[in-house]
N, C-alpha and C positions, 0 to 999 in steps of 0.2 A: 858384283862381288866387290868388297871394299879394297881388296888387294890389287885391283886393276891399276896399272900405272897412270899417273897423271898425263904422261905423254900419249898413251893410248886413248885416254879419255878425251884429251884435247884434239887429237886427230879425228876421233869420232864426231866431236862437235863440229869441226871444220867441214866434215862430209855428211853430217846428219840431216836427213830430210824429215824424219818423223819426230825429231826433238827428244828422243829417249835418252841420248847421251847427255844432252843439256839437263834433263831432269835428274840424271844420276849425279852430275856435277853440282847442281844446286843442292840436292839432298846431302851431298858430302860436305860442302863448305858453308852453306847458309847458316846453320845453327851456330857455328863457330864465330861468324861475323856478328850475328845478333848478340851473342854473349860478350864478345869483345866490346862492342858499342855500348852495351848496358853497363859493363864494368867501368867504362869511361864516363859514366854519369848520365847517359841518355835515358829518357823514359822508354818504356817498352815499345810504344808505337814509333818513336823516333829511331830506336835500334832496328826495328823491322824495316823502316824506310831506308836506313843506311845500308842494310844488307841487300835490299832490292837495288838500290842505286849502285852499290859496289859491284854486284854481279852483272848488271846491265853495262856498266862502264867497262868491266873486264871483258865481256863478250864483244863489245864494239871494238875495243882496242886489239883484242886477240884476232878478230876477223880482219882487221886492218893490217895485221902482220907486225904489231908492235912488240909482241913477246918473242924473245929469242933465248932459248934455254942455254945457249952457249955464253950469253952475257950475264946470266943470273938465274937464281932459283925462283920457282913459281911462288913459294911462300913469301919471298922478299917483294916480288912484284905485286902480289895480292895485298900485302901489308901496306904498300905505298898508296894503293887505291883506297883501301878501307880507312886508313888514317886520314886521307884527304877528305873523304866523305863525312867522317866524324867531325872534323874541324869545320867543314862547311855547315853542318847541322848546328854545331855549337855557336857559330857566328850568326846564323839566322836567328837562333833563339836569343842571343845577346841583343841583336837589333830590335827584336820584338820587345824585349825587356826595356830597352832604352825608350822606345816609343811609348810604352805603358807608363814609364816614369815621367816622361815629358807631359803626357796627358793629365796625370794626377798632380803634377807640380811638385812632386817629391824627388829626392835624389838619394840614391844608395850606390854603394860600390858594386860593380858587376863582378860576377864570379870569374875567376881567372880562366883564360883560354890557352895558356901556354902548353906547348908540346914539350915533354921531357923524355929522357931516355927510358923512363918508367913505362911509357906506352909500348915500346918495343918489347919490354919484358912481359907485359900483359899479353901481347900478341903471341909470344913464344909459349906462354903458359896455356893459352887457349888452343894453340896448334898442338901442343903436347897432349893436352886432355882429349882432343879430338882423335888423335892417333891411338891413345890408350883405349878409349871407348870403342873405336873401330876394331882394334886388335882383340878386345874382349868379345865383341860380337862375333868375330871370325872363330875364336876359340869355342864359343858356345855352339857354333854350327858343326864342329867336328868332334866334340867330346860328349860323353853321356851326361844326362841330367844329374845323375848322382855325383859325378866328378865335378860338374859345375857348381852344385850345391856345396860340396866340400870346399871348393876354391873360394866361393863367395863367403862362407862362414869363417873359414880359417885364415885366408889371406886378406880378403877385403875387410871383413868385420873384425878380424883379429881375435876370434874365439880360440881358446886353448884346444889342443888336440883332443884331450879327454872329453871336453864338452861337446865338440863336434861329433866325436865317435858315439857318445851317448845319445845325442839328439837324433842322429841319423841311423842309429842302431847298426853301427859297423865297428870294426876293430880299429885301434889306433894305427895299425900298420896300413890299413886301407886308406886312412886319412893321409898318411905320409906319402904313399904311392900316388894317390890322386893329386895331391899338391904338386909333386915333382912333375907329373905328366902335364898338368895344366900350366905350370910355370914354363916348362920347356916349349909347349905350343905357343904360349903367350909371347915368349921371347922371339920365336921364329916369325910370328905374324908381325910383331912390332918392328923387327928388323926390316921386313918387307915393306911395311908402311912407311918407315923412314926413307927408304930408297925410292918408293913409288909416289909418295905424295909430294 
């Protein structure tokens, strides 16, 4: 379940013999890291490599006892590892680019590799998007398909109430009630996600 706390998940990883907790952890965070790396300009294969390297570095450091929740948040520690892996990959690519230029005898300026405050903002956007998607998945598990269809059309796709009602053959009042129910559940799950992740 997506609402399991990161602390619980990390404890399960520490004591996990069948690796199911690690699989849950990877399923939770890997897509976010891939998207983060891709948004920073890495090719899809490099972004996948960064995710793999980040997760393995995280696991090694965690098992060595380097993560202390009293000293910082998981998302901050994770960010520092992911950022480092992206920079390493960019530097490797830049070195390969320089070697190619030396071989051909031409010279061009290398793309910039500077890290700015914008990277932190991208990480926060990806983290937020992951939490929103996980919250929506949890809402979908507890509400009826009709309520979720109304939520998708009216809230996500921003269809007017009358159009949703006509499309799903319900009254406008049903649309309003379903929207309120779905938003209430979404806010509940999102609050839990914020605390737990």
